[in-house]
C-alpha positions in Angstrom: -2.0 -16.8 -38.6 -5.8 -17.0 -37.8 -7.0 -17.1 -34.2 -9.0 -20.1 -33.1 -11.9 -19.2 -30.8 -12.2 -22.5 -28.9 -8.4 -22.6 -28.3 -8.5 -19.0 -26.9 -11.3 -20.0 -24.6 -9.5 -23.1 -23.3 -6.3 -21.1 -22.7 -8.2 -18.4 -20.9 -9.8 -21.1 -18.7 -6.3 -22.5 -17.9 -5.1 -19.0 -17.1 -7.9 -18.4 -14.7 -7.3 -21.8 -13.1 -3.5 -21.4 -12.8 -3.7 -17.9 -11.3 -6.5 -19.0 -8.9 -4.6 -22.0 -7.6 -1.4 -20.0 -7.2 -3.2 -17.2 -5.3 -4.9 -19.7 -3.0 -1.5 -21.3 -2.3 0.0 -17.9 -1.6 -2.9 -17.2 0.8 -2.0 -20.4 2.7 1.4 -18.8 3.4 0.1 -15.3 4.1 -3.4 -15.7 5.7 -3.4 -12.1 6.8 -3.8 -11.0 3.2 -7.5 -11.5 2.6 -7.2 -10.2 -0.9 -5.3 -13.2 -2.1 -8.0 -15.6 -0.9 -10.8 -13.6 -2.7 -8.7 -13.2 -5.9 -8.1 -17.0 -5.8 -11.8 -17.7 -5.6 -12.4 -15.1 -8.3 -10.2 -16.9 -10.7 -11.6 -20.3 -9.8 -15.1 -18.9 -10.5 -13.8 -17.5 -13.8 -12.4 -20.9 -14.7 -15.7 -22.7 -14.0 -17.6 -20.1 -15.9 -15.3 -20.3 -18.9 -15.5 -24.1 -18.9 -19.3 -24.0 -19.1 -19.0 -21.6 -22.0 -16.7 -24.0 -23.8 -19.4 -26.7 -23.4 -22.0 -24.8 -25.3 -24.1 -27.2 -27.3 -23.1 -30.1 -25.0 -24.9 -29.0 -21.9 -28.1 -27.1 -21.4 -28.4 -23.5 -22.5 -29.0 -22.4 -18.9 -25.7 -23.9 -17.8 -23.6 -22.8 -20.8 -25.1 -19.3 -21.1 -26.9 -18.0 -18.0 -24.9 -19.9 -15.3 -21.6 -19.5 -17.2 -21.9 -15.7 -17.5 -23.2 -15.5 -14.0 -20.0 -17.1 -12.8 -17.9 -14.7 -14.9 -19.7 -11.8 -13.2 -19.1 -13.5 -9.9 -15.4 -13.6 -10.8 -15.5 -9.9 -11.4 -17.3 -9.1 -8.2 -15.0 -11.3 -6.1 -12.0 -9.6 -7.7 -13.5 -6.2 -6.7 -14.1 -7.5 -3.1 -10.5 -8.8 -3.0 -9.2 -5.4 -4.0 -11.2 -3.7 -1.3 -10.1 -6.2 1.2 -6.5 -5.8 0.2 -6.8 -2.0 0.6 -8.5 -2.3 4.0 -11.8 -1.0 2.7 -15.1 -2.6 3.8 -16.4 -5.3 1.4 -20.0 -4.8 0.3 -21.0 -8.5 0.2 -24.6 -7.7 -0.8 -23.3 -6.3 -4.1 -20.8 -9.1 -4.6 -23.6 -11.7 -4.6 -26.4 -9.5 -6.1 -24.6 -8.8 -9.4 -24.3 -12.5 -10.6 -27.8 -13.4 -9.4 -29.3 -10.4 -11.3 -27.4 -11.4 -14.4 -28.6 -15.1 -14.2 -32.2 -13.9 -13.8 -31.9 -11.5 -16.8 -30.6 -14.3 -18.9 -33.2 -16.7 -17.7 -36.4 -14.7 -17.4 -36.2 -11.5 -19.5 -37.0 -12.5 -23.1 -35.5 -9.6 -25.0 -32.2 -10.4 -23.3 -32.5 -14.2 -23.0 -33.3 -14.6 -26.7 -30.9 -12.0 -28.1 -27.2 -13.0 -28.1 -25.9 -9.4 -28.8 -28.1 -8.1 -26.0 -26.7 -10.8 -23.6 -23.1 -9.8 -24.6 -23.9 -6.1 -24.1 -25.3 -6.8 -20.7 -22.2 -8.8 -19.6 -20.0 -6.0 -20.9 -21.9 -3.4 -18.9 -21.5 -5.4 -15.7 -17.8 -5.8 -16.3 -17.5 -2.1 -17.1 -19.1 -1.2 -13.8 -16.8 -3.5 -11.8 -13.7 -2.3 -13.7 -14.7 1.3 -12.9 -15.3 0.4 -9.2 -11.9 -1.2 -9.1 -10.2 1.9 -10.5 -12.0 4.2 -8.1 -11.1 2.1 -5.1 -7.5 1.7 -6.2 -7.3 5.4 -6.7 -8.4 6.1 -3.1 -6.1 3.4 -1.7 -3.1 4.8 -3.6 -3.3 8.0 -1.6 -2.8 6.2 1.7 -0.5 3.4 0.6 1.4 4.3 -2.6 2.3 1.1 -4.6 4.0 1.1 -8.0 2.2 -2.1 -9.0 -1.2 -0.6 -8.0 -0.6 2.0 -10.8 -0.2 -0.9 -13.3 -3.5 -2.4 -12.0 -5.2 0.9 -12.3 -4.0 1.1 -16.0 -5.5 -2.3 -16.6 -8.8 -1.3 -15.0 -8.9 1.8 -17.3 -8.2 -0.3 -20.4 -10.8 -2.8 -19.3 -13.3 0.0 -19.0 -12.5 1.3 -22.5 -12.7 -2.2 -24.0 -16.0 -3.1 -22.3 -17.6 0.2 -23.1 -16.7 -0.2 -26.7 -17.9 -3.8 -26.7 -21.2 -2.8 -25.1 -21.9 -0.1 -27.7 -20.9 -2.4 -30.6 -23.3 -5.1 -29.3 -26.1 -2.6 -28.7 -26.0 -1.8 -32.4 -26.3 -5.5 -33.3 -29.0 -6.2 -30.7 -31.5 -4.5 -33.1 -30.9 -7.3 -35.7 -29.7 -10.3 -33.7 -30.3 -12.7 -36.6 -27.4 -11.1 -38.4 -25.0 -11.7 -35.5 -23.7 -15.3 -35.6 -21.7 -17.1 -32.9 -18.9 -17.3 -35.5 -18.6 -13.5 -35.8 -14.9 -12.4 -35.6 -15.8 -10.1 -32.8 -16.1 -13.1 -30.5 -12.5 -14.2 -31.3 -11.1 -10.7 -30.7 -13.0 -10.5 -27.4 -11.7 -13.8 -26.3 -8.1 -12.7 -27.0 -8.7 -9.4 -25.1 -10.2 -11.4 -22.2 -7.1 -13.6 -22.1 -4.8 -10.6 -22.1 -6.9 -8.8 -19.4 -7.0 -11.9 -17.1 -3.2 -12.4 -17.5 -2.1 -8.8 -17.0 -4.7 -8.1 -14.3 -3.6 -11.1 -12.2 0.1 -10.4 -12.7 -0.4 -6.8 -11.5 -2.4 -8.0 -8.4 0.3 -10.5 -7.5 3.1 -8.0 -7.9 1.1 -5.5 -5.9 0.8 -8.0 -3.0 4.5 -8.8 -3.3 5.4 -5.1 -3.3 3.5 -4.7 -0.1 5.3 -7.6 1.5 8.6 -6.2 0.5 7.7 -2.8 1.9 6.7 -4.4 5.2 9.9 -6.4 5.4 11.9 -3.3 4.7 9.9 -1.5 7.4 10.7 -4.3 9.9 14.4 -4.2 8.9 14.5 -0.4 9.3 12.5 -0.2 12.6 13.6 -0.4 16.2 11.9 -3.4 17.8 11.4 -1.7 21.1 10.3 1.9 20.4 8.8 1.2 16.9 10.7 4.2 15.4 13.3 4.0 12.7 16.6 2.3 13.6 20.0 3.6 12.6 20.0 1.8 9.3 16.5 3.0 8.4 17.4 6.5 9.4 20.5 6.7 7.3 18.6 5.3 4.2 15.7 7.8 4.5 17.6 10.7 5.8 20.2 10.5 3.0 17.4 10.9 0.4 15.7 13.7 2.4 19.0 15.7 2.7 19.8 15.3 -1.0 16.3 16.5 -1.9 16.6 19.5 0.4 20.1 20.4 -0.9 18.9 20.1 -4.5 16.0 22.4 -3.7 18.2 24.7 -1.7 16.1 24.5 1.5 17.6 24.2 5.0 17.7 21.0 6.9 18.9 20.4 10.5 19.6 17.5 12.7 19.2 16.8 16.4 21.2 14.2 18.4 19.6 13.4 21.7 20.8 11.3 24.6 18.8 10.4 27.8 20.6 11.5 30.9 21.7 9.1 33.7 20.2 6.2 31.8 22.6 3.6 33.3 21.6 4.8 36.8 17.9 4.2 35.9 18.7 0.6 34.7 20.8 -0.1 37.8 18.2 1.3 40.3 14.9 0.3 38.7 15.8 -2.5 36.3 15.9 -2.8 32.5 12.1 -2.7 32.2 12.1 0.8 33.5 14.8 1.8 31.1 12.9 0.2 28.2 9.7 2.0 29.2 11.5 5.3 29.4 12.9 4.8 25.9 9.4 4.1 24.6 8.1 7.2 26.5 10.7 9.4 24.9 10.0 8.0 21.5 6.3 8.7 22.0 6.9 12.2 23.3 9.3 13.1 20.4 6.9 11.6 17.9 4.1 13.8 19.1 6.2 16.9 18.8 7.7 16.6 15.4 6.1 17.2 12.0 4.8 14.4 9.7 7.8 15.0 7.3 10.4 14.8 10.0 12.4 11.6 10.8 12.8 10.2 14.3 15.1 7.3 14.9 16.7 5.4 17.8 20.3 5.8 16.9 21.7 3.3 19.4 21.2 2.6 23.1 19.6 5.6 24.7 20.6 7.9 21.8 18.0 9.2 19.3 18.2 11.3 16.2 15.8 13.7 14.5 16.0 15.1 11.0 14.2 18.4 10.5 13.8 19.3 6.8 13.0 23.0 6.0 14.4 24.0 9.4 17.3 26.3 10.0 19.5 26.1 13.1 17.5 28.5 15.1 14.2 26.6 14.3 15.8 23.3 15.1 17.1 24.7 18.4 13.6 25.9 19.3 12.2 22.4 18.6 14.9 20.8 20.7 14.2 23.1 23.6 10.5 22.4 23.5 11.2 18.7 23.4 13.6 18.9 26.3 11.1 20.8 28.4 8.3 18.4 27.6 10.3 15.2 28.4 11.5 16.7 31.6 8.0 16.3 33.0 7.4 12.8 31.8 7.2 10.1 34.5 6.6 6.4 34.4 5.6 4.1 37.2 7.6 1.0 37.9 6.0 -1.0 40.7 5.7 1.3 43.6 8.3 3.7 42.3 7.9 6.7 39.9 10.9 7.7 37.8 11.8 9.9 35.0 14.9 11.5 33.5 16.0 14.4 31.3 17.5 14.6 27.8 20.6 16.4 26.4 20.5 17.6 22.8 23.0 18.6 20.2 21.9 20.6 17.2 23.5 21.1 13.8 22.4 22.5 10.5 23.6 20.9 7.3 26.1 22.8 5.3 25.9 22.9 1.5 26.9 19.5 0.1 27.4 18.1 3.6 26.6 14.4 4.2 24.9 12.6 7.0 28.1 11.5 8.7 29.6 15.0 8.9 26.4 16.6 10.2 25.9 13.9 12.8 29.6 14.3 13.9 29.0 18.1 14.5 25.7 17.4 16.3 27.6 14.8 18.4 30.1 17.4 19.4 27.3 19.7 20.5 25.7 16.8 22.4 29.1 16.2 24.2 29.1 19.9 25.2 25.5 19.6 26.5 26.5 16.5 28.6 29.6 18.2 30.0 27.7 21.5 30.6 25.5 19.9 33.2 23.0 17.8 31.1 19.3 18.6 30.5 20.3 21.3 28.0 20.5 22.1 24.3 23.8 23.0 22.6 25.1 23.8 19.2 28.8 23.6 18.2 31.0 26.6 18.6 31.4 26.8 14.8 27.7 27.1 14.4 27.2 29.9 17.0 27.6 32.6 14.3 25.0 30.9 12.2 22.5 30.8 15.0 23.1 34.4 15.8 22.6 35.4 12.2 19.4 33.4 12.0 
């Protein structure tokens, strides 16, 4: 089955238009995602540019060649701007507008390019190569701070685009020396149109799935976060801690857990009001968050009870962390109206045993916490069964 160039161009224009309208509609629902707006305009620009290309011979050469290709480059530059906006990177608007303007001027004023079809095609391919390379570099940097599976797919498409455009530029550079031998009906145009259709389709699908993956991650984060203290909630802690513990046990590294409970919390609520209690919970979450390592997990386990998972920490190490946290929080004070109040924290510590699950370790830490409460509060305890482990450590 032979490929029909005009049909491929029309289908590509429709793909641009459908993706563009869909992205603009999505942006109406998620206006905080600036990338969707720019990607939508990028595809609309591509659809208009592709339409002008299809009208070659019907409208002026300036419109069907210079302006059409300028709009295609604008589509690429807006796609790049959208990717930077999506990743929270500053958008270089001067480059966004400069690239298509320069290309239109080259196609309109510079004779060796204006009058040489292979040279024009080579120029367009080089512009697209530069933007695809910039997209890959920006996506690579963004992936370090916000890993997204679909961003990896987008990066692969950017690399393939670089390879295709580089090969196309070299091929056209060879033919630019004898432009009279390169007709508009050359099969290379048909294959290029097919490649463009595939790139536009896969590229846009990857970007849309990337935006949806971010939304899903944010919704999961909201579902797994405590609305007051902004740390993990019980559900989020169990999900993440379970994976952490399995990883540590597989690698045969120690992992410990702290169960913490604010002392006399009901008395604070009764004497100073629930606002004071809420502020103390937030103050404790902030204090604990400042004292743990980036790889540790902090969660509000329920009420005034918190939980901390400490990977790569033996019982003695976890006890030291707990004692430092207890001492630090003992000095924390909040102001409620004219009153200044604070409280202390009791902590139970347990180290995971080989093959032990979250429930069993939390139960042992809870027994240690119970001992701390009944031992006078404002103290750190481990269960009696773990005393030998602590001494050995």
